[in-house]
FIFIPA-27518 format. One line per field, with one value per residue: residue number from 1; x, y, z of N, C-alpha, C in turn. Coordinates in pm, whole numbers, plus 50000, padded with zeros to 5 digits. Layout:
BEGIN
n	(NUM, ...);
n.xx	(X, ...);
n.yy	(Y, ...);
n.zz	(Z, ...);
ca.xx	(X, ...);
ca.yy	(Y, ...);
ca.zz	(Z, ...);
c.xx	(X, ...);
c.yy	(Y, ...);
c.zz	(Z, ...);
This chain:
BEGIN
n	(1, 2, 3, 4, 5, 6, 7, 8, 9, 10, 11, 12, 13, 14, 15, 16, 17, 18, 19, 20, 21, 22, 23, 24, 25, 26, 27, 28, 29, 30, 31, 32, 33, 34, 35, 36, 37, 38, 39, 40, 41, 42, 43, 44, 45, 46, 47, 48, 49, 50, 51, 52, 53, 54, 55, 56, 57, 58, 59, 60, 61, 62, 63, 64, 65, 66, 67, 68, 69, 70, 71, 72, 73, 74, 75, 76, 77, 78, 79, 80, 81, 82, 83, 84, 85, 86, 87, 88, 89, 90, 91, 92, 93, 94, 95, 96, 97, 98, 99, 100, 101, 102, 103, 104, 105, 106, 107, 108, 109, 110, 111, 112, 113, 114, 115, 116, 117, 118, 119, 120, 121, 122, 123, 124, 125, 126, 127, 128, 129, 130, 131, 132, 133, 134, 135, 136, 137, 138, 139, 140, 141, 142, 143, 144, 145, 146, 147, 148, 149, 150, 151, 152, 153, 154, 155, 156, 157, 158, 159, 160, 161, 162, 163, 164, 165, 166, 167, 168, 169, 170, 171, 172, 173, 174, 175, 176, 177, 178, 179);
n.xx	(53471, 53748, 53738, 53618, 53817, 54020, 53898, 53887, 54161, 54236, 54079, 54190, 54447, 54391, 54286, 54514, 54676, 54533, 54551, 54827, 55168, 55265, 55401, 55629, 55526, 55587, 55813, 55799, 55531, 55404, 55480, 55416, 55386, 55305, 55200, 54937, 54971, 55204, 55479, 55488, 55721, 55836, 55837, 55992, 56228, 56242, 56163, 56264, 56292, 56263, 56203, 56067, 55835, 55675, 55637, 55631, 55797, 55734, 55579, 55605, 55410, 55183, 55024, 55088, 55306, 55425, 55739, 55926, 56143, 56079, 55849, 55958, 56125, 55932, 55793, 55995, 56062, 55818, 55789, 56013, 55937, 55732, 55872, 55950, 56127, 56408, 56714, 56927, 56922, 57007, 57002, 56745, 56435, 56205, 56108, 55989, 55801, 55680, 55443, 55337, 55056, 54848, 54750, 54494, 54391, 54227, 54173, 54077, 53875, 53684, 53688, 53944, 53993, 54213, 54309, 54511, 54647, 54807, 55019, 55129, 55374, 55498, 55771, 55893, 56222, 56361, 56213, 56121, 55859, 55547, 55417, 55243, 55023, 54873, 54648, 54609, 54376, 54341, 54163, 54187, 54085, 54132, 54028, 53901, 53952, 54193, 54376, 54369, 54478, 54464, 54656, 54805, 54613, 54576, 54830, 54837, 54624, 54727, 54958, 54828, 54676, 54873, 54997, 54784, 54750, 54995, 54969, 54754, 54879, 55079, 54918, 54805, 55041, 55124, 54933, 54985, 55033, 55308, 55591);
n.yy	(71064, 71018, 70791, 70608, 70584, 70470, 70224, 70116, 70091, 69914, 69696, 69634, 69564, 69338, 69172, 69143, 69007, 68768, 68675, 68641, 68569, 68441, 68120, 67899, 67588, 67281, 67019, 66771, 66763, 66730, 66494, 66150, 65890, 65629, 65332, 65146, 64926, 64688, 64758, 64651, 64410, 64491, 64765, 64831, 65045, 65187, 65431, 65752, 66101, 66345, 66624, 66891, 67133, 67459, 67542, 67796, 68050, 68144, 68443, 68619, 68806, 68735, 68445, 68103, 67913, 67660, 67567, 67469, 67311, 67216, 67072, 66878, 66742, 66638, 66474, 66290, 66179, 66054, 65869, 65711, 65609, 65448, 65256, 65271, 65450, 65562, 65690, 65758, 65909, 65821, 65548, 65466, 65299, 65425, 65767, 66039, 66332, 66633, 66887, 67155, 67280, 67447, 67612, 67650, 67879, 68011, 68354, 68438, 68319, 68081, 67795, 67670, 67578, 67425, 67356, 67154, 67125, 66908, 66805, 66500, 66299, 65994, 65843, 65576, 65485, 65331, 65312, 65568, 65638, 65763, 65620, 65678, 65939, 66204, 66450, 66557, 66656, 66772, 66842, 66987, 67052, 67276, 67353, 67590, 67464, 67344, 67550, 67875, 68078, 68236, 68233, 68011, 67809, 67811, 67726, 67466, 67349, 67371, 67208, 66966, 66929, 66896, 66666, 66481, 66481, 66372, 66123, 66017, 65996, 65802, 65581, 65538, 65476, 65239, 65068, 65062, 64907, 64723, 64594);
n.zz	(29003, 29027, 29186, 29015, 28821, 28976, 29035, 28777, 28723, 28929, 28856, 28605, 28687, 28843, 28644, 28482, 28662, 28691, 28432, 28386, 28284, 27969, 27921, 27753, 27597, 27764, 27698, 27833, 27908, 27671, 27566, 27490, 27707, 27754, 27591, 27466, 27315, 27178, 26970, 26630, 26502, 26259, 26282, 26497, 26629, 26383, 26274, 26195, 26273, 26043, 25939, 26127, 26142, 26157, 26420, 26680, 26867, 27209, 27304, 27593, 27658, 27529, 27426, 27523, 27319, 27087, 27020, 26727, 26794, 27054, 26992, 26819, 27003, 27183, 27008, 26925, 27178, 27234, 27024, 27081, 27332, 27247, 27124, 26859, 26751, 26568, 26617, 26446, 26147, 25891, 25921, 25939, 25859, 25790, 25737, 25914, 25874, 26015, 26030, 26203, 26141, 26238, 26536, 26721, 26950, 27238, 27337, 27579, 27856, 28053, 28033, 27846, 27526, 27311, 26984, 26795, 26471, 26275, 26016, 25917, 25761, 25648, 25503, 25309, 25324, 25144, 24905, 24864, 24867, 24997, 25287, 25476, 25536, 25684, 25809, 26123, 26361, 26686, 26967, 27297, 27627, 27895, 28215, 28463, 28702, 28654, 28657, 28801, 28660, 28353, 28140, 28210, 28187, 27910, 27828, 27941, 27800, 27542, 27556, 27615, 27383, 27183, 27282, 27267, 26992, 26903, 27022, 26877, 26628, 26687, 26750, 26497, 26353, 26477, 26383, 26120, 25807, 25722, 25538);
ca.xx	(53552, 53874, 53707, 53595, 53949, 54089, 53834, 53933, 54302, 54238, 54023, 54291, 54556, 54341, 54279, 54652, 54723, 54468, 54599, 54964, 55257, 55267, 55525, 55625, 55484, 55696, 55828, 55753, 55385, 55353, 55527, 55330, 55474, 55259, 55133, 54855, 55007, 55345, 55512, 55519, 55864, 55879, 55848, 56082, 56342, 56242, 56118, 56341, 56223, 56341, 56175, 55957, 55819, 55549, 55632, 55663, 55845, 55634, 55593, 55549, 55297, 55070, 54984, 55186, 55323, 55508, 55849, 55953, 56238, 56007, 55761, 56046, 56166, 55815, 55765, 56100, 56042, 55698, 55822, 56105, 55858, 55652, 55966, 55960, 56215, 56548, 56783, 57016, 56840, 57052, 56980, 56602, 56356, 56104, 56135, 55867, 55802, 55563, 55424, 55233, 54985, 54766, 54727, 54380, 54394, 54140, 54240, 54029, 53762, 53694, 53741, 54029, 54010, 54313, 54308, 54630, 54632, 54943, 55031, 55236, 55402, 55601, 55824, 55979, 56352, 56410, 56139, 56091, 55714, 55472, 55344, 55145, 55007, 54746, 54633, 54540, 54325, 54319, 54129, 54205, 54030, 54175, 53929, 53941, 54004, 54333, 54452, 54291, 54549, 54425, 54772, 54843, 54513, 54605, 54949, 54796, 54543, 54818, 55036, 54737, 54638, 54988, 55014, 54675, 54779, 55104, 54914, 54676, 54978, 55141, 54817, 54800, 55165, 55126, 54840, 55028, 55075, 55445, 55637);
ca.yy	(71044, 70958, 70657, 70524, 70559, 70375, 70094, 70066, 70051, 69794, 69588, 69597, 69496, 69205, 69096, 69110, 68905, 68641, 68631, 68594, 68574, 68317, 68041, 67802, 67452, 67195, 66892, 66659, 66761, 66700, 66360, 66036, 65799, 65490, 65283, 65030, 64812, 64667, 64788, 64534, 64391, 64568, 64908, 64853, 65132, 65200, 65562, 65869, 66228, 66424, 66767, 66936, 67274, 67524, 67590, 67938, 68083, 68209, 68581, 68618, 68898, 68685, 68312, 67996, 67854, 67541, 67586, 67350, 67228, 67147, 66974, 66768, 66665, 66562, 66370, 66188, 66110, 65970, 65756, 65625, 65540, 65346, 65155, 65276, 65560, 65539, 65818, 65785, 65931, 65739, 65406, 65438, 65238, 65525, 65904, 66112, 66478, 66686, 67031, 67210, 67373, 67545, 67598, 67738, 67907, 68122, 68467, 68442, 68232, 67995, 67671, 67702, 67465, 67446, 67251, 67151, 67059, 66871, 66720, 66402, 66216, 65893, 65799, 65458, 65534, 65249, 65339, 65710, 65656, 65787, 65505, 65734, 66084, 66238, 66575, 66521, 66766, 66720, 66943, 66955, 67161, 67295, 67433, 67674, 67376, 67314, 67666, 67999, 68171, 68216, 68197, 67874, 67719, 67801, 67641, 67328, 67303, 67359, 67085, 66852, 66912, 66840, 66529, 66402, 66471, 66274, 65993, 65970, 65955, 65676, 65475, 65509, 65411, 65102, 64989, 65072, 64783, 64731, 64465);
ca.zz	(28884, 29070, 29235, 28898, 28761, 29064, 29014, 28648, 28738, 29012, 28774, 28504, 28758, 28878, 28519, 28443, 28756, 28657, 28301, 28404, 28168, 27892, 27921, 27643, 27626, 27813, 27625, 27916, 27913, 27537, 27528, 27521, 27781, 27757, 27471, 27501, 27232, 27147, 26830, 26548, 26478, 26142, 26316, 26611, 26598, 26237, 26227, 26239, 26250, 25947, 25951, 26211, 26110, 26193, 26557, 26705, 27001, 27292, 27348, 27728, 27670, 27453, 27474, 27511, 27187, 27081, 26925, 26646, 26869, 27161, 26927, 26775, 27121, 27232, 26907, 26936, 27306, 27224, 26936, 27157, 27434, 27179, 27073, 26713, 26712, 26530, 26634, 26333, 26029, 25777, 25949, 25957, 25752, 25756, 25781, 25949, 25877, 26084, 26016, 26290, 26052, 26308, 26679, 26752, 27093, 27279, 27401, 27716, 27883, 28171, 27976, 27732, 27434, 27208, 26883, 26710, 26342, 26235, 25897, 25930, 25645, 25668, 25374, 25309, 25278, 25031, 24781, 24853, 24860, 25120, 25339, 25568, 25524, 25749, 25881, 26247, 26445, 26821, 27067, 27439, 27709, 28033, 28284, 28576, 28807, 28620, 28703, 28796, 28571, 28214, 28057, 28245, 28127, 27766, 27814, 27971, 27687, 27428, 27578, 27605, 27244, 27111, 27330, 27210, 26850, 26889, 27059, 26762, 26528, 26727, 26732, 26353, 26310, 26528, 26302, 25980, 25740, 25669, 25483);
c.xx	(53682, 53850, 53685, 53729, 54026, 54030, 53877, 54078, 54311, 54184, 54122, 54407, 54514, 54333, 54418, 54708, 54662, 54515, 54739, 55045, 55257, 55403, 55515, 55578, 55604, 55695, 55770, 55601, 55322, 55390, 55429, 55419, 55429, 55192, 55059, 54901, 55158, 55367, 55539, 55670, 55915, 55894, 55944, 56206, 56354, 56212, 56206, 56258, 56311, 56319, 56055, 55948, 55688, 55540, 55667, 55710, 55734, 55673, 55528, 55427, 55173, 55028, 55095, 55187, 55407, 55616, 55868, 56047, 56169, 55914, 55842, 56085, 56052, 55782, 55867, 56088, 55926, 55722, 55916, 56029, 55770, 55740, 55987, 56056, 56356, 56617, 56867, 56933, 56878, 57027, 56832, 56537, 56252, 56147, 56002, 55893, 55672, 55559, 55307, 55163, 54913, 54754, 54618, 54372, 54300, 54223, 54200, 53912, 53785, 53754, 53818, 54047, 54107, 54304, 54433, 54596, 54772, 54937, 55153, 55251, 55516, 55640, 55911, 56113, 56407, 56344, 56114, 55942, 55654, 55400, 55237, 55143, 54871, 54756, 54550, 54503, 54292, 54287, 54160, 54159, 54090, 54075, 53987, 53999, 54149, 54426, 54361, 54353, 54517, 54541, 54816, 54744, 54538, 54727, 54914, 54715, 54629, 54899, 54949, 54696, 54751, 55008, 54908, 54700, 54887, 55054, 54831, 54769, 55035, 55043, 54804, 54923, 55172, 55031, 54881, 55075, 55213, 55484, 55722);
c.yy	(70972, 70815, 70561, 70487, 70458, 70235, 70032, 70017, 69923, 69674, 69541, 69522, 69354, 69116, 69054, 69001, 68770, 68587, 68575, 68611, 68438, 68251, 67937, 67664, 67367, 67061, 66776, 66650, 66732, 66558, 66252, 65930, 65655, 65456, 65156, 64905, 64805, 64695, 64659, 64529, 64478, 64718, 64935, 64930, 65160, 65342, 65673, 65993, 66314, 66574, 66791, 67086, 67328, 67575, 67737, 67954, 68157, 68353, 68587, 68709, 68848, 68549, 68211, 67939, 67728, 67567, 67457, 67255, 67150, 67039, 66854, 66680, 66579, 66448, 66257, 66109, 66011, 65848, 65658, 65545, 65432, 65236, 65159, 65384, 65513, 65675, 65856, 65791, 65838, 65590, 65368, 65377, 65339, 65661, 65976, 66262, 66522, 66838, 67074, 67320, 67484, 67509, 67699, 67755, 68022, 68233, 68477, 68347, 68151, 67861, 67709, 67576, 67505, 67328, 67263, 67074, 67036, 66776, 66630, 66326, 66121, 65840, 65676, 65501, 65454, 65288, 65489, 65740, 65681, 65659, 65549, 65884, 66121, 66375, 66542, 66648, 66707, 66835, 66893, 67077, 67159, 67391, 67512, 67588, 67334, 67426, 67788, 68102, 68138, 68170, 68054, 67774, 67702, 67712, 67495, 67270, 67284, 67230, 66961, 66824, 66850, 66693, 66436, 66379, 66366, 66134, 65933, 65923, 65819, 65560, 65437, 65432, 65266, 65010, 64986, 64938, 64805, 64594, 64387);
c.zz	(28920, 29118, 29118, 28831, 28844, 29048, 28881, 28655, 28819, 28934, 28670, 28569, 28796, 28755, 28472, 28533, 28723, 28522, 28313, 28277, 28099, 27903, 27810, 27690, 27664, 27740, 27705, 27923, 27777, 27493, 27573, 27584, 27785, 27625, 27511, 27427, 27212, 26999, 26753, 26521, 26363, 26170, 26432, 26565, 26448, 26186, 26284, 26206, 26162, 25971, 26041, 26192, 26166, 26335, 26567, 26848, 27077, 27322, 27487, 27746, 27597, 27508, 27448, 27370, 27199, 26977, 26845, 26720, 26980, 27104, 26881, 26894, 27175, 27137, 26917, 27066, 27297, 27136, 27007, 27262, 27375, 27118, 26923, 26663, 26679, 26530, 26512, 26204, 25914, 25798, 25954, 25833, 25700, 25810, 25799, 25939, 25943, 26067, 26103, 26211, 26127, 26455, 26714, 26904, 27127, 27345, 27548, 27732, 28010, 28128, 27850, 27647, 27325, 27113, 26798, 26583, 26288, 26116, 25917, 25799, 25681, 25531, 25395, 25249, 25160, 24900, 24759, 24847, 24998, 25160, 25439, 25547, 25582, 25816, 26005, 26324, 26582, 26918, 27209, 27519, 27849, 28098, 28400, 28689, 28779, 28665, 28699, 28701, 28426, 28126, 28085, 28186, 27977, 27745, 27838, 27855, 27563, 27439, 27561, 27461, 27162, 27152, 27269, 27061, 26824, 26922, 26945, 26650, 26562, 26713, 26585, 26308, 26355, 26452, 26155, 25928, 25681, 25615, 25580);
């Protein structure tokens, strides 16, 4: 009886060690640093970020999350790297809002697939009309080879999903028809 209890305690301790503590998603791992295409002249330094919502703070005892502030920073960094970000909201031609609607994350597993669903809207500041509106879903998988720690795999998959989502947005924006 005592041996069984010791095995259960040792197993739980090993499981806790493999799970690890959750850490928040890092901005640098969610930012898109390269773009295959050059921004059209009409979009150069033309898009500011107005509102970013839907993020949540990470509880170290649960799974990695993305705060609204970290998501905003990754989004602004990515737009700047693509050459289309305008830091001054009042000077921008377009205003972007982003709402992190959902972050589907597994509780456990070998391969951790996280899917982010983000609603993006771009408004022309002169007319007040939407010029772009899309709900983007982007899955990303982190495997055991990425990290033996479950919590770390979820964080890597979360960061990868947000990065892929932002990359899909930027690709759309670079193809957007503007005047």
